[in-house]
N, C-alpha and C positions, 0 to 999 in steps of 0.2 A: 618392619614386623607389625601386624595389627596390634590393637591395644591389649586384648586378651591373648595370652600365648603360654606355651609350655616349651621350655628349653631344656634339653638333656645336657647335663654337664659330664665331662670326661670322667668315668669311673665314679661318678657321684650322682646326687639327687637330681630330680625333676624340679627345675625352678619355674614356678608358676607366677605370672605376672597379669595384672589387670583386674584384680579384685574378683577372681573367679570364685563363686560359692563353693564350699566344701562341706560334704555331709556324709553320713554313713548309711548304707542300705542293707537290710538283712534279706537274703533270698530264702524263700520258704515255699513249701508245696501246699497248695490249697485245693483239695480234691485231686483232680488229675492234670493240674497245671502248676506253673510256678508264678509267684508274684514277688514284688519288692515291698518290703515293710520298712517304714522310717526308723532309722537309728538316730544316732547322735547328730546334731548340727553344730559344726565348728564355728567359732567366732570369725567374722568376716575380716579378711586381711587383704590388703592391696598386693602384697607379694609374699610367697612362702615357698619352702622347699620340702618336697615330699620324698621320703626314703625309697631308695631303689634297690639297696643291698639286702633288705629283709631283716637286718639285725638292729635296727634303731630301738633304743629303750623309751623312745617317745613317739611311737607310731600315731599316725601315719607320717609324721614329720621327720626329717633328717636330723640326727644329733652328731654327726661327724663320724660315726662308727665305720663307715665305708673306707676311710682312710687307715684306720687301725687294723681292719681285717684284710686289707689288700684286694678289695672288690674289683673284679674284672667286669666292667660294664660295656665292653665292646658290642656295638650294634651289628646284628647279623641279618635283620629282616630285609626281605626284598623291597626294592624301591620301584618295582614295576607297578604301573597303576592298577587300581582294583578291576576295572573292566577288561584288562589284559591277563589277569591272574585267574579269573573265575572259571568254574565249571558250570555249564548251563543245564538246568533241569526244566524240562517243558511240561506245562499243564494246559488244560483246555481254556482257562480264563487267566491264568497266571503263569509267568516264567520266573524261576528262581535262579538268581546268581549266588554262587557260593565260592568263596575264596579259601575255605578250609582253615581259617585262623580261629581255632577253637579254645575258648577260655573255660569250657566245661561248666557253663552256668546252667545248661539244660532247659533253657526256655524253648528250645526247638522241639520238645516233647509236650504235646497237649492232647488231653482227653484220650490217651491210649494210642495216639498216632504220632508219627514224626512229621516235621515240616515238609520233608520230600514227598511222603505219601499224601499229605493233605494238599500239596500242590498238584499232584497227579489227579486228585479227586475235587478240584477247585470248581467244577461245574455244578457241585452242590453247595448251596450257600452257607451251611454251618461249617463245612470243611474249608471253604474259601476264607471265611471270617477267622477260623482258627489258624489257617496258614499264615495269614497276614499278621496276626498277633505273635505267632511263633517267630517270624522273622524280625519284626520291628522291635521286639522286647529283648533280643540278643544283645548283650553288651559289647561284644567283639566287633559288631558291624559286619560279620562274615556273610550274613544272609540278607539279600535285598531282592524284593519281588518287583516285577514289572507287570503292569496291569494291561492285558490285551483287550479290556473293554474301554480303555481310556488312552487310545493312541500310544500304547506301550509305556505309559508314564512310570517313572520310578516311584515306589511307594516307600516314603520315609516319615517317620514321626517328626513333629515340629518340636524340637528340643531347645531349651534356653541353655546357654553355656553354664556348665557346672561340672564338678567331679564328685563322683560318689565312691567312697571306700566300701567295697563289697565284702560281705561276710556270708560264709556258707555253713550254718550250723548242722545241716544234715550230714555233711561230710567231716564236721569237726575242724574246719580249716578256714583261714581268711583267704579271700579271693583277691581279684585284680582291682585296679583303679579304673572305674567306668567313666570315660570322658565323654561329654555330650555337647552338642550344639556347635560343632564345627570349629573347635578351638585349634589354631595352628600349632603344629609339633615341629620343632627344629632339633635336628641331630647334633650331637657333639661335634661333628665335623662341619657343622655350619649350613647344611642344606635343609630344605623344608620337605617333610614327608607330604604326600598327597593329602589335602584337607578332606576329612571324613566327618560326617554327622555324629557317628559313634565309633568309638575304638576302645580297646581294653590294654592298659599298660601293666607290664609285670611290676610287682613290688616285693616279691619273694626273693629275687635275685638269682633264680635258677633257670629262667626261661632260656631255651635254645633259639628263640626268635626275638631277641631283645631289639627294640624296647617293648615289644608286644607280649601279651600273656599267651602262653601255650599250655596252660593248665598244670604246669609243673608244681605248683603250690599244693596240689591234691597229693601227689606222690611224696613230696617233701614233708608233708604234714605241717605246713607253715601256719602258725598262729601269731597274730600281731600283738596280742596282749591288751587290745582295747576292751574296756568294760562297759 
């Protein structure tokens, strides 16, 4: 395993190794788009365990409650590679790959339009710029543009390895763990998921697509108790 890693434990927490920075980000609307605002920054630790059942009294860290509540953390997400799962949306200067793993962060909505419409209108520079922002700021990594002006190159932000605990005050809920910078993710069964630059891990315990977030935290009204 590479130095920085996340290992899923059977019916238990995410074990994070390699001194991965951990912080909190608040998702807010500014005008007609979404932004991340800085929340808490947690003390640097070489290794730590993040709650996966959603019931820890010391969020975002595990406090052992998963064992008491009988948490079922069975992983159900597809292991098919991203490029084989996607639906393709074509535009004049951009193509959009969409694998439909939605964490309901809503960065795909910008300036009164959605990323799919912006992609279709990407021959206009403002729409092209907004389309790229809409895809690259999505924490789930479901949206990836390819640039028809640049040999069909994948457009991905350069992200340092870190984990952000997301909060969604507009919905009154706590959201996913936003994992950045291509941190390898190992299943409780011992296999490695495809390494991605961005992905969103469930921490409310209710996702039907474990270990990834599927926005169930909204329906469940999950609040982690962070101040």
